[in-house]
N, CA, C and O of each residue as an XYZ file, in Angstrom:
804
protein
N       0.847     -1.188      0.000
C       0.000      0.000      0.000
C       0.878      1.231      0.000
O       1.973      1.238      0.563
N       0.360      2.311     -0.666
C       1.096      3.568     -0.721
C       0.832      4.384      0.530
O      -0.271      4.383      1.077
N       1.874      5.083      0.970
C       1.719      6.058      2.055
C       1.019      7.279      1.494
O       1.002      7.486      0.281
N       0.425      8.112      2.394
C      -0.292      9.308      1.976
C       0.632     10.242      1.232
O       0.231     10.819      0.222
N       1.859     10.413      1.697
C       2.823     11.309      1.047
C       3.175     10.794     -0.355
O       3.311     11.574     -1.298
N       3.318      9.491     -0.473
C       3.652      8.929     -1.781
C       2.509      9.168     -2.773
O       2.755      9.480     -3.938
N       1.243      9.021     -2.308
C       0.090      9.261     -3.201
C       0.057     10.703     -3.650
O      -0.219     10.988     -4.815
N       0.343     11.639     -2.714
C       0.351     13.062     -3.089
C       1.407     13.326     -4.150
O       1.168     14.093     -5.083
N       2.568     12.703     -4.020
C       3.640     12.901     -4.999
C       3.251     12.319     -6.372
O       3.570     12.899     -7.410
N       2.566     11.180     -6.364
C       2.144     10.567     -7.623
C       1.116     11.454     -8.312
O       1.178     11.659     -9.524
N       0.145     11.996     -7.516
C      -0.890     12.863     -8.089
C      -0.264     14.115     -8.664
O      -0.649     14.549     -9.750
N       0.715     14.724     -7.948
C       1.397     15.928     -8.454
C       2.126     15.611     -9.754
O       2.145     16.430    -10.673
N       2.718     14.440     -9.833
C       3.469     14.070    -11.037
C       2.517     13.823    -12.208
O       2.891     14.033    -13.362
N       1.294     13.380    -11.922
C       0.347     13.061    -12.989
C      -0.425     14.279    -13.481
O      -1.034     14.214    -14.549
N      -0.424     15.416    -12.723
C      -1.206     16.587    -13.112
C      -0.870     17.067    -14.519
O      -1.793     17.328    -15.291
N       0.399     17.198    -14.894
C       0.673     17.652    -16.275
C       0.102     16.689    -17.311
O      -0.380     17.117    -18.359
N       0.154     15.390    -17.019
C      -0.367     14.410    -17.970
C      -1.883     14.572    -18.117
O      -2.405     14.546    -19.232
N      -2.596     14.739    -16.983
C      -4.046     14.950    -17.048
C      -4.383     16.222    -17.802
O      -5.353     16.262    -18.559
N      -3.582     17.268    -17.596
C      -3.808     18.539    -18.285
C      -3.677     18.356    -19.798
O      -4.498     18.866    -20.561
N      -2.645     17.627    -20.228
C      -2.429     17.403    -21.663
C      -3.584     16.586    -22.253
O      -4.076     16.902    -23.336
N      -4.014     15.543    -21.548
C      -5.133     14.714    -22.026
C      -6.401     15.545    -22.109
O      -7.137     15.440    -23.090
N      -6.678     16.377    -21.092
C      -7.870     17.227    -21.091
C      -7.870     18.198    -22.255
O      -8.885     18.377    -22.927
N      -6.692     18.844    -22.497
C      -6.609     19.773    -23.633
C      -6.841     19.045    -24.956
O      -7.518     19.552    -25.851
N      -6.275     17.861    -25.060
C      -6.459     17.087    -26.303
C      -7.930     16.763    -26.549
O      -8.412     16.861    -27.677
N      -8.641     16.376    -25.487
C     -10.063     16.077    -25.642
C     -10.865     17.316    -26.013
O     -11.774     17.252    -26.841
N     -10.524     18.449    -25.393
C     -11.237     19.697    -25.707
C     -11.026     20.077    -27.164
O     -11.967     20.487    -27.842
N      -9.793     19.943    -27.651
C      -9.511     20.275    -29.054
C     -10.250     19.319    -29.989
O     -10.745     19.730    -31.039
N     -10.323     18.061    -29.609
C     -11.025     17.082    -30.449
C     -12.496     17.433    -30.566
O     -13.061     17.419    -31.660
N     -13.125     17.752    -29.418
C     -14.549     18.078    -29.458
C     -14.804     19.385    -30.180
O     -15.795     19.505    -30.900
N     -13.939     20.361    -30.007
C     -14.158     21.650    -30.665
C     -13.986     21.535    -32.172
O     -14.617     22.281    -32.921
N     -13.143     20.614    -32.630
C     -12.951     20.468    -34.072
C     -14.144     19.771    -34.714
O     -14.267     19.797    -35.939
N     -15.042     19.137    -33.922
C     -16.220     18.474    -34.475
C     -17.359     19.452    -34.712
O     -18.372     19.069    -35.297
N     -17.233     20.680    -34.286
C     -18.301     21.665    -34.471
C     -18.430     21.993    -35.952
O     -17.445     22.294    -36.626
N     -19.675     21.928    -36.452
C     -19.935     22.249    -37.859
C     -20.610     23.597    -37.920
O     -21.669     23.795    -37.325
N     -20.019     24.502    -38.617
C     -20.569     25.849    -38.747
C     -21.595     25.920    -39.854
O     -21.980     24.901    -40.427
N     -22.038     27.140    -40.153
C     -23.004     27.368    -41.231
C     -22.382     27.018    -42.575
O     -21.173     27.140    -42.769
N     -23.252     26.569    -43.523
C     -22.775     26.269    -44.862
C     -22.319     27.545    -45.549
O     -22.951     28.595    -45.431
N     -21.242     27.436    -46.249
C     -20.750     28.572    -47.017
C     -21.419     28.638    -48.379
O     -22.322     27.857    -48.680
N     -20.970     29.574    -49.193
C     -21.516     29.700    -50.544
C     -21.127     28.486    -51.373
O     -20.080     27.877    -51.157
N     -22.005     28.137    -52.344
C     -21.732     27.015    -53.231
C     -20.630     27.410    -54.204
O     -20.662     28.484    -54.803
N     -19.671     26.531    -54.346
C     -18.569     26.810    -55.262
C     -18.998     26.695    -56.719
O     -20.096     26.225    -57.016
N     -18.124     27.126    -57.625
C     -18.469     27.063    -59.049
C     -18.537     25.616    -59.531
O     -17.887     24.728    -58.979
N     -19.347     25.398    -60.582
C     -19.480     24.063    -61.167
C     -18.207     23.720    -61.926
O     -17.686     24.536    -62.686
N     -17.712     22.505    -61.713
C     -16.497     22.084    -62.400
C     -16.734     21.841    -63.882
O     -17.879     21.793    -64.330
N     -15.667     21.689    -64.635
C     -15.818     21.468    -66.081
C     -16.455     20.106    -66.369
O     -16.262     19.145    -65.624
N     -17.221     20.045    -67.468
C     -17.876     18.801    -67.864
C     -16.854     17.861    -68.482
O     -15.965     18.287    -69.219
N     -16.994     16.562    -68.168
C     -16.088     15.572    -68.731
C     -16.358     15.314    -70.200
O     -17.380     15.737    -70.738
N     -15.442     14.621    -70.840
C     -15.600     14.287    -72.257
C     -16.765     13.327    -72.441
O     -17.052     12.495    -71.580
N     -17.435     13.464    -73.596
C     -18.540     12.572    -73.941
C     -17.994     11.176    -74.236
O     -17.036     11.024    -74.993
N     -18.605     10.168    -73.638
C     -18.184      8.795    -73.900
C     -18.640      8.322    -75.275
O     -19.427      8.991    -75.945
N     -18.139      7.166    -75.686
C     -18.517      6.609    -76.973
C     -19.967      6.146    -76.933
O     -20.424      5.587    -75.935
N     -20.687      6.384    -78.030
C     -22.084      5.972    -78.119
C     -22.154      4.489    -78.468
O     -21.591      4.055    -79.473
N     -22.839      3.723    -77.644
C     -22.977      2.299    -77.919
C     -24.095      2.028    -78.911
O     -24.912      2.902    -79.201
N     -24.121      0.809    -79.426
C     -25.187      0.398    -80.330
C     -26.474      0.223    -79.536
O     -26.438     -0.295    -78.421
N     -27.612      0.644    -80.086
C     -28.873      0.449    -79.356
C     -29.158     -1.037    -79.179
O     -29.050     -1.815    -80.126
N     -29.520     -1.419    -77.970
C     -29.798     -2.826    -77.698
C     -31.250     -3.177    -77.988
O     -32.118     -2.305    -77.962
N     -31.514     -4.435    -78.259
C     -32.878     -4.884    -78.485
C     -33.443     -5.393    -77.173
O     -32.754     -6.051    -76.393
N     -34.708     -5.076    -76.944
C     -35.331     -5.482    -75.698
C     -36.310     -6.626    -75.884
O     -36.527     -7.413    -74.962
N     -36.904     -6.728    -77.065
C     -37.852     -7.803    -77.317
C     -37.615     -8.340    -78.727
O     -37.130     -7.622    -79.601
N     -37.958     -9.589    -78.934
C     -37.725    -10.242    -80.214
C     -39.028    -10.864    -80.691
O     -39.788    -11.430    -79.905
N     -39.273    -10.750    -81.987
C     -40.523    -11.225    -82.569
C     -40.222    -12.290    -83.611
O     -39.331    -12.121    -84.443
N     -40.972    -13.395    -83.563
C     -40.837    -14.467    -84.546
C     -42.222    -14.810    -85.085
O     -43.163    -15.001    -84.314
N     -42.347    -14.889    -86.412
C     -43.616    -15.246    -87.050
C     -43.523    -16.625    -87.689
O     -42.488    -17.005    -88.237
N     -44.625    -17.365    -87.609
C     -44.715    -18.685    -88.221
C     -46.055    -18.757    -88.957
O     -47.100    -18.474    -88.371
N     -46.027    -19.132    -90.223
C     -47.248    -19.241    -91.019
C     -47.578    -20.704    -91.285
O     -46.706    -21.572    -91.239
N     -48.852    -20.958    -91.563
C     -49.276    -22.304    -91.922
C     -49.101    -23.329    -90.824
O     -48.824    -24.495    -91.104
N     -49.257    -22.915    -89.581
C     -49.105    -23.834    -88.449
C     -50.394    -24.625    -88.272
O     -51.471    -24.045    -88.137
N     -50.281    -25.950    -88.274
C     -51.467    -26.815    -88.151
C     -51.259    -27.857    -87.052
O     -50.166    -28.395    -86.874
N     -52.337    -28.122    -86.327
C     -52.341    -29.149    -85.288
C     -52.851    -30.457    -85.897
O     -53.903    -30.478    -86.535
N     -52.117    -31.529    -85.703
C     -52.537    -32.825    -86.224
C     -52.456    -33.879    -85.125
O     -51.726    -33.737    -84.144
N     -53.251    -34.965    -85.331
C     -53.267    -36.053    -84.362
C     -51.985    -36.867    -84.435
O     -51.232    -36.748    -85.401
N     -51.734    -37.675    -83.447
C     -52.653    -37.955    -82.335
C     -52.521    -36.999    -81.152
O     -53.399    -36.955    -80.291
N     -51.403    -36.215    -81.104
C     -51.194    -35.397    -79.893
C     -51.658    -33.949    -80.028
O     -51.835    -33.270    -79.016
N     -51.859    -33.456    -81.261
C     -52.301    -32.084    -81.493
C     -51.397    -31.071    -80.786
O     -51.862    -30.152    -80.112
N     -50.104    -31.271    -80.962
C     -49.092    -30.361    -80.431
C     -48.164    -29.940    -81.558
O     -47.930    -30.703    -82.496
N     -47.636    -28.730    -81.467
C     -46.715    -28.212    -82.480
C     -45.537    -27.578    -81.759
O     -45.727    -26.793    -80.830
N     -44.321    -27.912    -82.177
C     -43.117    -27.304    -81.597
C     -42.574    -26.276    -82.584
O     -42.335    -26.592    -83.749
N     -42.380    -25.047    -82.114
C     -41.846    -23.966    -82.930
C     -40.484    -23.553    -82.375
O     -40.421    -22.923    -81.320
N     -39.401    -23.892    -83.059
C     -38.072    -23.507    -82.560
C     -37.805    -22.029    -82.835
O     -38.308    -21.467    -83.808
N     -37.016    -21.416    -81.973
C     -36.559    -20.051    -82.235
C     -35.574    -20.075    -83.398
O     -35.081    -21.133    -83.790
N     -35.297    -18.892    -83.942
C     -34.321    -18.792    -85.019
C     -32.966    -19.307    -84.542
O     -32.627    -19.190    -83.364
N     -32.189    -19.882    -85.479
C     -30.899    -20.490    -85.126
C     -29.939    -19.509    -84.474
O     -29.160    -19.894    -83.601
N     -29.984    -18.235    -84.888
C     -29.024    -17.260    -84.369
C     -29.537    -16.542    -83.117
O     -28.911    -15.591    -82.649
N     -30.665    -16.990    -82.578
C     -31.233    -16.343    -81.394
C     -30.828    -17.114    -80.140
O     -30.936    -18.339    -80.086
N     -30.360    -16.373    -79.132
C     -29.992    -16.980    -77.851
C     -30.916    -16.405    -76.779
O     -30.846    -15.217    -76.462
N     -31.776    -17.246    -76.230
C     -32.685    -16.806    -75.171
C     -31.993    -16.924    -73.821
O     -31.101    -17.751    -73.633
N     -32.417    -16.092    -72.896
C     -31.910    -16.142    -71.526
C     -32.911    -16.890    -70.645
O     -34.105    -16.933    -70.944
N     -32.416    -17.468    -69.574
C     -33.308    -18.161    -68.642
C     -34.356    -17.222    -68.055
O     -35.448    -17.651    -67.685
N     -34.016    -15.944    -67.973
C     -34.931    -14.973    -67.374
C     -35.968    -14.434    -68.360
O     -36.906    -13.752    -67.946
N     -35.818    -14.726    -69.659
C     -36.760    -14.221    -70.657
C     -38.138    -14.839    -70.476
O     -38.281    -15.934    -69.934
N     -39.146    -14.113    -70.942
C     -40.525    -14.600    -70.928
C     -41.020    -14.604    -72.377
O     -40.858    -13.618    -73.096
N     -41.616    -15.708    -72.794
C     -42.152    -15.804    -74.150
C     -43.673    -15.706    -74.107
O     -44.334    -16.373    -73.311
N     -44.212    -14.860    -74.980
C     -45.657    -14.692    -75.123
C     -46.045    -15.170    -76.518
O     -45.272    -15.025    -77.464
N     -47.239    -15.738    -76.646
C     -47.677    -16.315    -77.915
C     -49.004    -15.677    -78.317
O     -49.913    -15.516    -77.503
N     -49.088    -15.318    -79.608
C     -50.294    -14.708    -80.159
C     -50.700    -15.455    -81.432
O     -49.852    -15.821    -82.246
N     -52.022    -15.678    -81.595
C     -52.579    -16.232    -82.822
C     -53.230    -15.098    -83.611
O     -53.904    -14.237    -83.044
N     -53.021    -15.110    -84.917
C     -53.760    -14.175    -85.762
C     -55.173    -14.714    -85.892
O     -55.385    -15.827    -86.375
N     -56.152    -13.900    -85.449
C     -57.525    -14.362    -85.382
C     -58.362    -13.875    -86.557
O     -59.460    -14.380    -86.794
N     -57.857    -12.919    -87.273
C     -58.599    -12.379    -88.404
C     -58.129    -10.976    -88.720
O     -57.017    -10.587    -88.361
N     -58.983    -10.213    -89.397
C     -58.670     -8.833    -89.757
C     -59.907     -7.983    -89.524
O     -61.034     -8.461    -89.660
N     -59.693     -6.715    -89.171
C     -60.768     -5.742    -88.992
C     -60.427     -4.484    -89.769
O     -59.270     -4.229    -90.103
N     -61.454     -3.710    -90.046
C     -61.232     -2.409    -90.681
C     -61.364     -1.325    -89.623
O     -62.389     -1.225    -88.949
N     -60.323     -0.516    -89.481
C     -60.319      0.580    -88.516
C     -59.960      1.858    -89.261
O     -58.859      1.981    -89.799
N     -60.892      2.811    -89.292
C     -60.681      4.082    -89.993
C     -60.231      3.862    -91.431
O     -59.321      4.531    -91.922
N     -60.880      2.917    -92.095
C     -60.571      2.667    -93.493
C     -59.315      1.848    -93.732
O     -58.947      1.610    -94.883
N     -58.645      1.410    -92.661
C     -57.417      0.621    -92.798
C     -57.653     -0.792    -92.279
O     -58.265     -0.984    -91.228
N     -57.158     -1.785    -93.030
C     -57.282     -3.179    -92.612
C     -56.165     -3.483    -91.618
O     -54.986     -3.302    -91.921
N     -56.548     -3.947    -90.427
C     -55.564     -4.270    -89.391
C     -55.747     -5.712    -88.967
O     -56.854     -6.250    -88.994
N     -54.646     -6.329    -88.576
C     -54.685     -7.713    -88.105
C     -55.184     -7.768    -86.671
O     -54.893     -6.882    -85.868
N     -55.933     -8.807    -86.359
C     -56.434     -9.028    -85.003
C     -55.655    -10.197    -84.409
O     -55.643    -11.296    -84.964
N     -55.001     -9.943    -83.265
C     -54.196    -10.972    -82.597
C     -54.807    -11.289    -81.246
O     -55.262    -10.396    -80.531
N     -54.812    -12.568    -80.901
C     -55.274    -12.986    -79.576
C     -54.144    -13.694    -78.857
O     -53.422    -14.505    -79.437
N     -54.007    -13.367    -77.578
C     -52.940    -13.979    -76.778
C     -53.369    -15.339    -76.261
O     -54.545    -15.580    -75.990
N     -52.386    -16.225    -76.129
C     -52.642    -17.533    -75.528
C     -52.330    -17.462    -74.037
O     -51.450    -16.697    -73.641
N     -53.018    -18.229    -73.201
C     -54.019    -19.232    -73.555
C     -55.324    -18.593    -74.032
O     -55.673    -17.486    -73.622
N     -56.038    -19.309    -74.905
C     -57.276    -18.844    -75.510
C     -58.286    -19.986    -75.462
O     -57.990    -21.106    -75.881
N     -59.482    -19.693    -74.947
C     -60.530    -20.710    -74.844
C     -61.697    -20.331    -75.742
O     -62.167    -19.193    -75.727
N     -62.160    -21.306    -76.527
C     -63.318    -21.115    -77.401
C     -64.471    -21.919    -76.819
O     -64.329    -23.101    -76.508
N     -65.621    -21.256    -76.676
C     -66.832    -21.920    -76.176
C     -67.817    -22.015    -77.330
O     -68.240    -20.999    -77.882
N     -68.178    -23.232    -77.690
C     -69.122    -23.474    -78.780
C     -70.228    -24.369    -78.232
O     -70.153    -25.596    -78.293
N     -71.250    -23.718    -77.696
C     -72.285    -24.489    -77.006
C     -71.693    -25.096    -75.751
O     -71.203    -24.384    -74.875
N     -71.744    -26.427    -75.669
C     -71.165    -27.116    -74.514
C     -69.751    -27.606    -74.805
O     -69.120    -28.232    -73.954
N     -69.266    -27.326    -75.980
C     -67.933    -27.776    -76.370
C     -66.911    -26.678    -76.051
O     -67.117    -25.510    -76.380
N     -65.828    -27.067    -75.417
C     -64.746    -26.141    -75.069
C     -63.468    -26.579    -75.769
O     -63.114    -27.758    -75.764
N     -62.783    -25.613    -76.370
C     -61.481    -25.854    -76.988
C     -60.506    -24.856    -76.385
O     -60.813    -23.669    -76.275
N     -59.347    -25.329    -75.999
C     -58.347    -24.418    -75.448
C     -57.016    -24.576    -76.180
O     -56.544    -25.683    -76.437
N     -56.428    -23.413    -76.506
C     -55.073    -23.343    -77.057
C     -54.179    -22.798    -75.953
O     -54.480    -21.767    -75.352
N     -53.090    -23.487    -75.691
C     -52.147    -23.028    -74.668
C     -50.734    -23.324    -75.159
O     -50.545    -23.765    -76.293
N     -49.749    -23.083    -74.310
C     -48.359    -23.293    -74.737
C     -47.458    -23.421    -73.529
O     -47.825    -23.050    -72.414
N     -46.265    -23.955    -73.772
C     -45.167    -23.833    -72.814
C     -43.919    -23.491    -73.610
O     -43.901    -23.620    -74.834
N     -42.884    -23.058    -72.918
C     -41.678    -22.657    -73.642
C     -40.427    -23.018    -72.869
O     -40.443    -23.191    -71.651
N     -39.335    -23.128    -73.626
C     -37.998    -23.290    -73.064
C     -37.131    -22.201    -73.688
O     -37.635    -21.338    -74.406
N     -35.830    -22.239    -73.415
C     -34.929    -21.266    -74.047
C     -34.637    -21.659    -75.498
O     -33.921    -20.942    -76.196
N     -35.182    -22.787    -75.957
C     -34.930    -23.249    -77.325
C     -36.153    -23.189    -78.228
O     -36.021    -22.989    -79.436
N     -37.355    -23.362    -77.653
C     -38.533    -23.450    -78.507
C     -39.804    -23.199    -77.704
O     -39.786    -23.015    -76.487
N     -40.919    -23.202    -78.455
C     -42.251    -23.073    -77.865
C     -43.081    -24.259    -78.323
O     -43.038    -24.636    -79.494
N     -43.832    -24.846    -77.412
C     -44.726    -25.950    -77.775
C     -46.166    -25.443    -77.660
O     -46.590    -24.986    -76.599
N     -46.906    -25.530    -78.764
C     -48.319    -25.169    -78.781
C     -49.136    -26.410    -78.451
O     -48.832    -27.504    -78.927
N     -50.169    -26.239    -77.637
C     -50.978    -27.362    -77.158
C     -52.456    -27.090    -77.422
O     -52.915    -25.952    -77.329
N     -53.188    -28.142    -77.750
C     -54.644    -28.054    -77.874
C     -55.270    -29.024    -76.898
O     -54.742    -30.112    -76.669
N     -56.392    -28.635    -76.322
C     -57.170    -29.547    -75.489
C     -58.642    -29.216    -75.680
O     -58.993    -28.116    -76.109
N     -59.490    -30.167    -75.359
C     -60.930    -29.972    -75.523
C     -61.662    -30.907    -74.583
O     -61.089    -31.861    -74.056
N     -62.944    -30.616    -74.380
C     -63.759    -31.494    -73.536
C     -64.490    -32.538    -74.373
O     -65.493    -33.106    -73.939
N     -63.973    -32.786    -75.586
C     -64.510    -33.814    -76.472
C     -63.317    -34.373    -77.252
O     -62.242    -33.774    -77.217
N     -63.468    -35.492    -77.948
C     -62.334    -36.074    -78.663
C     -61.757    -35.098    -79.701
O     -62.497    -34.517    -80.495
N     -60.436    -34.927    -79.684
C     -59.802    -33.951    -80.564
C     -59.937    -34.319    -82.039
O     -59.833    -33.443    -82.897
N     -60.164    -35.583    -82.349
C     -60.299    -35.940    -83.760
C     -61.633    -35.471    -84.344
O     -61.876    -35.643    -85.539
N     -62.491    -34.886    -83.522
C     -63.733    -34.290    -84.007
C     -63.555    -32.812    -84.385
O     -64.494    -32.173    -84.858
N     -62.355    -32.279    -84.177
C     -62.094    -30.881    -84.523
C     -62.164    -30.683    -86.031
O     -61.912    -31.603    -86.810
N     -62.510    -29.463    -86.424
C     -62.571    -29.140    -87.851
C     -61.356    -28.309    -88.240
O     -60.599    -27.846    -87.386
N     -61.186    -28.128    -89.553
C     -60.014    -27.414    -90.066
C     -59.931    -25.983    -89.548
O     -58.835    -25.454    -89.366
N     -61.073    -25.356    -89.311
C     -61.036    -23.974    -88.818
C     -60.382    -23.893    -87.441
O     -59.858    -22.849    -87.053
N     -60.418    -25.012    -86.706
C     -59.816    -25.049    -85.371
C     -58.355    -25.481    -85.388
O     -57.587    -25.113    -84.499
N     -57.970    -26.256    -86.391
C     -56.646    -26.875    -86.351
C     -55.663    -26.380    -87.411
O     -54.454    -26.443    -87.189
N     -56.143    -25.889    -88.556
C     -55.255    -25.691    -89.709
C     -54.912    -24.233    -89.992
O     -55.685    -23.309    -89.738
N     -53.704    -24.086    -90.533
C     -53.274    -22.832    -91.158
C     -53.291    -21.630    -90.222
O     -53.747    -20.551    -90.600
N     -52.801    -21.813    -89.020
C     -52.682    -20.697    -88.084
C     -51.458    -19.855    -88.421
O     -50.463    -20.362    -88.938
N     -51.545    -18.562    -88.122
C     -50.380    -17.681    -88.131
C     -50.068    -17.389    -86.662
O     -50.912    -16.896    -85.914
N     -48.841    -17.706    -86.276
C     -48.457    -17.615    -84.865
C     -47.327    -16.608    -84.728
O     -46.389    -16.594    -85.526
N     -47.427    -15.785    -83.729
C     -46.381    -14.791    -83.448
C     -45.872    -15.012    -82.027
O     -46.646    -15.015    -81.070
N     -44.553    -15.197    -81.904
C     -43.912    -15.317    -80.596
C     -43.205    -14.014    -80.283
O     -42.537    -13.445    -81.147
N     -43.344    -13.545    -79.073
C     -42.635    -12.353    -78.620
C     -41.859    -12.728    -77.361
O     -42.446    -13.134    -76.358
N     -40.541    -12.590    -77.422
C     -39.681    -12.894    -76.274
C     -39.300    -11.578    -75.623
O     -38.684    -10.723    -76.259
N     -39.661    -11.410    -74.362
C     -39.398    -10.157    -73.652
C     -38.531    -10.438    -72.434
O     -38.553    -11.545    -71.895
N     -37.760     -9.429    -71.994
C     -36.926     -9.623    -70.799
C     -37.782     -9.806    -69.548
O     -38.784     -9.117    -69.356
N     -37.373    -10.736    -68.714
C     -38.127    -11.009    -67.493
C     -38.230     -9.828    -66.560
O     -39.202     -9.725    -65.812
N     -37.241     -8.915    -66.578
C     -37.267     -7.781    -65.634
C     -38.475     -6.879    -65.866
O     -38.922     -6.201    -64.941
N     -39.012     -6.861    -67.094
C     -40.193     -6.050    -67.372
C     -41.484     -6.805    -67.092
O     -42.570     -6.237    -67.202
N     -41.378     -8.060    -66.736
C     -42.550     -8.903    -66.582
C     -42.920     -9.109    -65.126
O     -44.016     -9.590    -64.837
N     -42.025     -8.754    -64.187
C     -42.276     -9.002    -62.763
C     -43.559     -8.324    -62.305
O     -43.752     -7.127    -62.519
N     -44.417     -9.086    -61.682
C     -45.633     -8.527    -61.105
C     -46.812     -8.469    -62.054
O     -47.928     -8.209    -61.604
N     -46.622     -8.699    -63.349
C     -47.753     -8.651    -64.280
C     -48.625     -9.884    -64.091
O     -48.125    -10.989    -63.876
N     -49.926     -9.680    -64.175
C     -50.845    -10.804    -64.018
C     -51.575    -11.111    -65.314
O     -51.975    -12.253    -65.543
N     -51.753    -10.115    -66.159
C     -52.473    -10.320    -67.400
C     -51.522    -10.209    -68.573
O     -50.581     -9.415    -68.559
N     -51.783    -11.022    -69.595
C     -50.967    -10.960    -70.807
C     -51.395     -9.725    -71.589
O     -52.580     -9.568    -71.884
N     -50.451     -8.838    -71.934
C     -50.834     -7.644    -72.692
C     -51.225     -8.002    -74.117
O     -50.813     -9.037    -74.641
N     -52.019     -7.144    -74.741
C     -52.344     -7.352    -76.150
C     -51.091     -7.151    -76.984
O     -50.118     -6.551    -76.527
N     -51.123     -7.660    -78.220
C     -49.951     -7.487    -79.076
C     -49.713     -6.003    -79.361
O     -48.566     -5.566    -79.446
N     -50.790     -5.225    -79.510
C     -50.640     -3.789    -79.764
C     -49.960     -3.095    -78.593
O     -49.137     -2.202    -78.794
N     -50.297     -3.497    -77.372
C     -49.640     -2.921    -76.194
C     -48.149     -3.268    -76.179
O     -47.305     -2.423    -75.884
N     -47.846     -4.525    -76.502
C     -46.441     -4.936    -76.549
C     -45.682     -4.161    -77.613
O     -44.549     -3.731    -77.397
N     -46.321     -3.988    -78.765
C     -45.679     -3.280    -79.868
C     -45.314     -1.859    -79.449
O     -44.237     -1.361    -79.777
N     -46.213     -1.222    -78.729
C     -45.953      0.132    -78.248
C     -44.893      0.142    -77.146
O     -44.015      1.005    -77.136
N     -44.976     -0.818    -76.218
C     -44.065     -0.862    -75.075
C     -42.627     -1.107    -75.498
O     -41.703     -0.482    -74.977
N     -42.438     -2.030    -76.457
C     -41.085     -2.431    -76.845
C     -40.664     -1.916    -78.217
O     -39.603     -2.280    -78.722
N     -41.504     -1.061    -78.823
C     -41.188     -0.515    -80.143
C     -40.893     -1.646    -81.131
O     -39.885     -1.623    -81.837
N     -41.791     -2.633    -81.166
C     -41.589     -3.804    -82.015
C     -41.746     -3.427    -83.482
O     -42.521     -2.529    -83.813
N     -41.021     -4.104    -84.359
C     -41.105     -3.779    -85.779
C     -42.422     -4.251    -86.385
O     -43.059     -5.175    -85.879
N     -42.817     -3.600    -87.478
C     -43.973     -4.059    -88.233
C     -43.575     -5.314    -89.001
O     -42.535     -5.336    -89.659
N     -44.389     -6.349    -88.921
C     -44.108     -7.572    -89.669
C     -45.395     -8.024    -90.330
O     -46.131     -8.826    -89.754
N     -45.685     -7.531    -91.524
C     -46.945     -7.929    -92.168
C     -46.959     -9.423    -92.470
O     -45.958     -9.996    -92.901
N     -48.099    -10.032    -92.236
C     -48.272    -11.450    -92.517
C     -49.040    -11.579    -93.820
O     -50.071    -10.933    -94.006
N     -48.539    -12.409    -94.717
C     -49.119    -12.518    -96.048
C     -49.805    -13.858    -96.214
O     -49.322    -14.878    -95.724
N     -50.941    -13.852    -96.912
C     -51.560    -15.103    -97.335
C     -52.346    -15.829    -96.270
O     -52.430    -17.057    -96.297
N     -52.926    -15.098    -95.330
C     -53.728    -15.750    -94.293
C     -55.105    -15.098    -94.286
O     -55.265    -13.978    -93.802
N     -56.079    -15.790    -94.814
C     -57.424    -15.222    -94.929
C     -58.456    -15.939    -94.073
O     -59.624    -15.552    -94.055
N     -58.035    -16.981    -93.364
C     -59.004    -17.770    -92.589
C     -59.566    -16.942    -91.437
O     -58.817    -16.403    -90.622
N     -60.874    -16.850    -91.382
C     -61.518    -16.190    -90.252
C     -61.786    -17.245    -89.186
O     -62.353    -18.295    -89.489
N     -61.397    -16.988    -87.971
C     -61.565    -17.951    -86.881
C     -62.912    -17.744    -86.200
O     -63.650    -16.805    -86.497
N     -63.201    -18.645    -85.287
C     -64.456    -18.519    -84.543
C     -64.450    -17.224    -83.756
O     -63.402    -16.808    -83.262
N     -65.580    -16.591    -83.632
C     -65.679    -15.320    -82.911
C     -65.782    -15.574    -81.416
O     -65.875    -14.627    -80.634
């Protein structure tokens, strides 16, 4: 144990050290004070313009004419173009050309999105599809034997596939019309020739 005199001597010896530590803390706290904002400085020079890249494509369109469903399975596989590489995140939408209408004196194509159900009395026919990164499979089903289908239901369809990036598809619940897609993705005009079959209304 220290004697009282020894403690007094130790405290006297430590006073300069405490003083230095106290001053250091005061300076540290005073340097943290933030004053009023000053005037805004001048705007710096603008950097050089970077190289302009090629415009990227966001959606891809593929047309198929004369598509017919035949027995026994009534399925059709439509491969993408050989030079097309799909991503796992892409979403493929399928449209059937259903006929033509006149709008303001102009003949326009009518497209219906799949899946599509036709009700003819008590008979139901459904067109649906599935897809991979390589192709699309079109499917037919009905509540009656498929070999009773007529040519208007099975033959000479014009099919349009639209592959869109998945990032634009998140949260959507309804398939947009082809006209909406065309506007959204600035899709090219692709006139279809030689298809006059009017489908069931």
